[in-house]
C-alpha positions as CSV (number, residue, x, y, z in Angstrom):
1,M,1.6,87.9,-80.1
2,A,3.1,88.2,-83.5
3,N,0.7,85.6,-84.9
4,Q,-2.1,85.2,-82.3
5,P,-3.3,86.6,-79.0
6,I,-2.1,85.0,-75.7
7,S,-4.6,84.0,-73.1
8,V,-3.6,85.0,-69.6
9,S,-5.0,85.1,-66.1
10,I,-4.8,88.2,-63.9
11,E,-6.0,89.5,-60.6
12,A,-8.9,91.8,-61.5
13,A,-10.7,92.2,-58.2
14,G,-8.9,95.3,-57.0
15,Q,-10.5,98.7,-57.2
16,D,-7.6,100.1,-59.3
17,F,-8.3,97.6,-62.0
18,Q,-12.1,97.7,-61.7
19,F,-12.2,101.4,-62.2
20,Y,-9.5,101.7,-64.8
21,S,-10.5,104.2,-67.5
22,E,-7.5,105.2,-69.6
23,G,-3.7,105.4,-69.9
24,V,-1.1,102.8,-69.0
25,F,-2.3,100.9,-66.0
26,T,0.3,100.9,-63.2
27,G,-2.2,100.5,-60.3
28,S,-2.1,98.3,-57.3
29,C,-3.1,94.7,-57.7
30,G,-1.9,91.3,-56.4
31,T,-1.4,87.9,-57.9
32,E,-4.6,86.0,-56.8
33,L,-5.6,85.1,-60.3
34,D,-9.4,85.5,-60.8
35,H,-10.0,86.6,-64.4
36,G,-9.1,85.6,-67.9
37,V,-8.1,88.2,-70.6
38,G,-6.2,88.2,-73.8
39,I,-3.0,90.0,-74.7
40,V,-3.4,91.2,-78.2
41,G,-0.4,93.5,-78.6
42,Y,2.2,95.7,-77.0
43,G,3.6,99.2,-77.2
44,T,5.5,102.0,-75.6
45,A,3.9,105.2,-74.3
46,D,5.2,108.7,-75.0
47,D,6.9,108.7,-71.6
48,G,8.8,105.4,-72.4
49,T,6.5,103.1,-70.3
50,K,6.2,99.7,-72.0
51,Y,2.8,98.1,-71.9
52,W,0.7,95.2,-73.0
53,I,-2.6,95.8,-74.9
54,V,-5.1,93.6,-73.2
55,K,-8.6,92.7,-74.3
56,N,-11.1,92.4,-71.5
57,S,-14.4,90.5,-71.7
58,W,-16.3,93.3,-70.0
59,R,-18.4,95.9,-71.8
60,A,-16.9,98.4,-74.3
61,D,-17.6,101.2,-71.9
62,W,-15.0,99.8,-69.5
63,G,-11.4,101.1,-69.9
64,E,-10.4,102.1,-73.4
65,Q,-13.3,100.6,-75.3
66,G,-13.0,97.3,-73.5
67,Y,-9.2,97.3,-73.6
68,I,-6.5,98.1,-71.0
69,R,-2.9,99.0,-71.5
70,M,-1.0,97.2,-68.7
71,Q,2.6,98.1,-67.7
72,R,5.0,95.4,-68.8
73,D,8.7,94.9,-67.9
74,V,7.9,95.3,-64.2
75,S,10.4,94.2,-61.6
76,T,8.5,91.1,-60.5
77,T,8.6,87.8,-62.4
78,E,4.8,87.5,-61.9
79,G,4.2,90.7,-63.9
80,L,1.6,93.3,-63.0
81,C,-1.5,91.7,-61.6
82,G,0.1,88.3,-62.2
83,I,-0.1,88.7,-66.0
84,A,3.0,86.5,-66.5
85,M,1.9,83.6,-64.2
86,E,-0.5,81.6,-66.4
87,A,-0.2,82.2,-70.1
88,S,-1.4,79.9,-72.9
89,Y,-1.5,80.0,-76.7
90,P,-2.0,77.5,-79.5
91,I,0.9,75.8,-81.2
92,K,0.5,74.3,-84.7
93,T,2.2,70.9,-84.7
94,S,1.1,69.6,-88.1
95,P,0.7,70.9,-91.6
96,N,-2.5,72.3,-92.9
97,P,-5.6,70.1,-92.2
98,V,-6.4,67.3,-94.5
99,K,-9.0,68.4,-97.1
100,R,-12.0,66.0,-97.0
101,K,-14.6,65.6,-99.7
102,P,-18.0,66.7,-98.6
103,R,-20.5,64.0,-97.9
104,I,-23.5,64.0,-100.1
């Protein structure tokens, strides 16, 4: 997350997730992954709860303007709603791309 977002899968079918509106989400959900989102940051709430900042693909009137703060550092290895089960991010394996001359 220091350099780019991380794509993750989560279980989003539960009512707690569907009707999330604000605050750090600590609701009930499982690990039947059914939705893709992006982790774009992280933070700590005033009460000390650590969270991921997650961008959802739903409309901006869902959650916190299309985002959800999901509790992190939970006791399960799968993470809340399975957020730690299937993550992916790009890795740059070569130097900057070769500059090509434009075709005329």
